[in-house]
C-alpha positions as CSV (number, residue, x, y, z in Angstrom):
1,M,61.9,138.3,69.8
2,R,63.9,139.9,72.6
3,G,67.5,139.0,73.1
4,P,69.0,137.7,76.4
5,I,68.6,140.0,79.4
6,R,71.9,141.4,80.5
7,A,72.7,142.9,83.9
8,P,73.6,146.5,84.0
9,R,77.3,147.3,83.3
10,F,78.1,148.3,86.9
11,L,76.7,144.9,88.2
12,R,78.8,143.0,85.7
13,G,81.9,144.8,86.9
14,A,81.0,144.0,90.5
15,A,80.5,140.3,89.7
16,R,84.0,140.2,88.1
17,L,85.5,141.9,91.1
18,A,83.8,139.4,93.5
19,C,85.2,136.5,91.5
20,A,88.7,137.9,91.6
21,L,88.4,138.5,95.3
22,A,87.2,134.9,95.8
23,L,90.2,133.6,93.9
24,L,92.6,135.6,96.0
25,A,90.9,134.4,99.2
26,G,91.9,130.8,98.6
27,P,89.8,127.6,98.2
28,A,86.1,128.0,97.8
29,P,84.0,126.7,100.7
30,W,82.8,123.7,98.6
31,E,86.4,122.5,98.1
32,T,86.3,120.1,101.0
33,A,88.9,117.7,102.3
34,E,87.7,115.2,99.7
35,A,89.0,117.4,96.9
36,A,92.6,117.3,98.1
37,E,95.0,115.4,95.8
38,T,97.4,113.9,98.3
39,A,97.5,112.8,102.0
40,H,100.2,115.4,102.5
41,R,97.5,118.1,102.6
42,F,96.2,116.8,106.0
43,A,97.4,117.2,109.5
44,F,96.8,115.4,112.8
45,T,97.7,116.4,116.3
46,S,100.2,114.2,118.0
47,I,99.2,112.3,121.1
48,E,101.5,114.7,123.0
49,G,99.5,117.7,121.7
50,K,101.9,118.9,119.0
51,P,101.1,119.5,115.3
52,L,101.5,116.4,113.2
53,P,101.3,117.4,109.5
54,L,101.5,114.5,107.1
55,G,103.5,116.7,104.7
56,Q,106.5,116.2,106.9
57,F,106.6,112.6,105.7
58,K,107.0,113.4,102.0
59,G,109.2,110.8,100.4
60,K,108.2,108.2,102.9
61,A,105.5,105.6,102.9
62,L,102.8,105.8,105.6
63,L,100.8,103.0,107.1
64,I,97.9,104.8,108.9
65,V,96.1,102.6,111.4
66,N,93.1,103.4,113.6
67,T,93.8,101.8,116.9
68,A,92.1,100.9,120.2
69,S,93.4,99.6,123.5
70,F,90.6,97.2,124.5
71,C,89.9,95.3,121.3
72,G,90.4,91.7,120.4
73,Y,92.8,93.1,117.7
74,T,94.8,95.2,120.1
75,P,97.7,92.7,120.0
76,Q,98.3,93.9,116.4
77,Y,100.2,96.8,118.2
78,A,103.1,94.3,118.6
79,G,103.2,93.5,114.9
80,L,103.0,97.2,113.9
81,Q,105.9,98.0,116.2
82,K,107.9,95.2,114.5
83,L,107.0,96.6,111.0
84,W,108.2,100.0,112.1
85,E,111.5,98.6,113.4
86,R,112.0,96.5,110.3
87,Y,111.2,99.1,107.6
88,R,111.7,102.6,109.1
89,E,115.3,102.9,107.8
90,R,113.8,102.3,104.3
91,G,111.3,105.0,104.7
92,L,108.2,103.6,106.4
93,V,106.3,105.5,109.0
94,V,103.6,103.7,111.0
95,L,101.1,106.2,112.4
96,G,98.6,105.0,115.0
97,V,95.3,107.0,115.2
98,P,93.5,106.0,118.4
99,S,89.7,106.1,118.0
100,N,86.8,105.3,120.3
101,D,84.4,104.9,117.3
102,F,84.0,101.1,117.4
103,G,82.6,99.4,120.5
104,G,83.9,102.2,122.8
105,Q,87.2,100.4,123.0
106,E,89.4,103.4,123.3
107,P,87.7,105.3,126.2
108,G,90.9,106.8,127.8
109,T,92.5,110.2,127.5
110,D,95.5,110.7,125.2
111,R,97.8,110.4,128.1
112,E,96.3,107.1,129.2
113,V,96.4,105.8,125.6
114,K,100.1,106.7,125.3
115,E,100.9,105.1,128.6
116,F,99.1,101.9,127.7
117,C,101.0,101.7,124.4
118,E,104.4,102.3,125.9
119,V,103.9,100.0,128.9
120,N,102.2,97.1,127.2
121,Y,103.7,97.1,123.7
122,R,106.7,99.5,123.9
123,I,105.4,101.5,121.0
124,T,107.8,104.0,119.6
125,F,106.1,104.8,116.3
126,P,104.1,108.1,116.2
127,L,100.6,108.2,117.6
128,A,98.0,110.9,116.9
129,S,95.5,112.2,119.4
130,K,92.2,110.4,119.6
131,Q,90.1,111.0,116.4
132,Q,86.8,110.1,114.9
133,V,87.5,108.0,111.8
134,G,84.0,107.3,110.5
135,G,80.9,109.3,109.6
136,E,80.4,113.0,108.8
137,G,82.5,114.0,111.8
138,A,85.5,111.9,110.8
139,H,88.9,113.5,110.6
140,P,89.4,115.0,107.1
141,F,92.1,112.4,106.1
142,Y,89.6,109.6,106.7
143,R,86.8,111.4,104.7
144,W,89.3,112.0,101.9
145,A,90.4,108.3,101.9
146,A,86.8,107.0,101.8
147,A,86.0,109.4,99.0
148,R,89.1,108.3,97.0
149,L,88.8,104.6,97.5
150,G,85.1,104.1,98.0
151,A,82.8,103.5,101.0
152,E,83.9,99.9,101.2
153,A,87.5,101.1,102.0
154,A,86.4,103.1,105.1
155,P,87.2,101.7,108.5
156,R,84.5,99.3,109.9
157,W,86.4,98.4,113.0
158,N,89.6,99.0,114.9
159,F,93.0,98.4,113.2
160,H,91.9,99.2,109.7
161,K,95.0,100.2,107.6
162,Y,95.6,102.7,104.8
163,L,98.9,102.6,102.8
164,V,100.1,105.9,101.5
165,G,102.9,106.1,99.0
166,P,105.9,108.5,99.2
167,G,104.2,111.0,97.0
168,G,101.1,111.1,99.3
169,E,99.0,109.0,97.1
170,L,96.7,106.3,98.5
171,R,98.2,102.9,97.5
172,G,95.6,100.6,99.2
173,W,93.8,99.5,102.3
174,F,93.7,96.5,104.5
175,P,90.8,95.5,106.7
176,T,91.0,94.9,110.4
177,A,91.6,91.2,110.2
178,T,94.8,91.7,108.1
179,P,97.7,91.3,110.6
180,P,100.8,93.5,110.2
181,E,102.8,90.4,109.2
182,D,100.4,89.4,106.4
183,P,102.3,88.5,103.2
184,G,100.0,90.7,101.0
185,L,100.6,93.7,103.2
186,L,104.3,93.1,103.3
187,R,104.4,92.8,99.4
188,A,102.5,96.1,99.2
189,L,105.0,97.8,101.6
190,E,108.0,96.4,99.6
191,A,106.4,97.8,96.4
192,V,106.3,101.4,97.7
193,L,109.6,101.4,99.6
194,P,113.0,102.0,98.0
195,R,114.8,98.8,97.1
196,R,117.6,97.7,99.4
197,N,121.1,98.5,98.2
198,P,122.9,95.3,97.1
């Protein structure tokens, strides 16, 4: 009985070299966004067109909300601004991510979205540029969050909320109908934020 067939020595050496080069080159192509360990690996672009890496928020909690200007839930902007004002000194960052995915309710340009938010709700928390948040073309953060928490945790409408802990870990999600002042949401925020000094 013949033993296992082995490649010639020069081919075995070439294979080892190829593996070494692949390791030096960085992540393999199959290591997609879903393989990232924390939200801090991702970056958005701000609504002003500047880089918005989530890594800059290490040590802070993030409430990431996909928003829209012409939705029945748009008044939640007011509650999100109040959350930001109430908790930002304790380390909360509210991040709005405008999206036209649901009902075409965010049709404007980034400039128009920013103006709408400032004029109507006096928003001062950071906003990202418009993004796709669902499906294969979704922003990598949203693909990662759905892979981590399951398909049921993916946005199904505007004002879906993800809570990210100070270490970049996903700590939960809240559906569209959960208002920013919801007691369960507030308890979850309190659990990830540093305690107040007595």
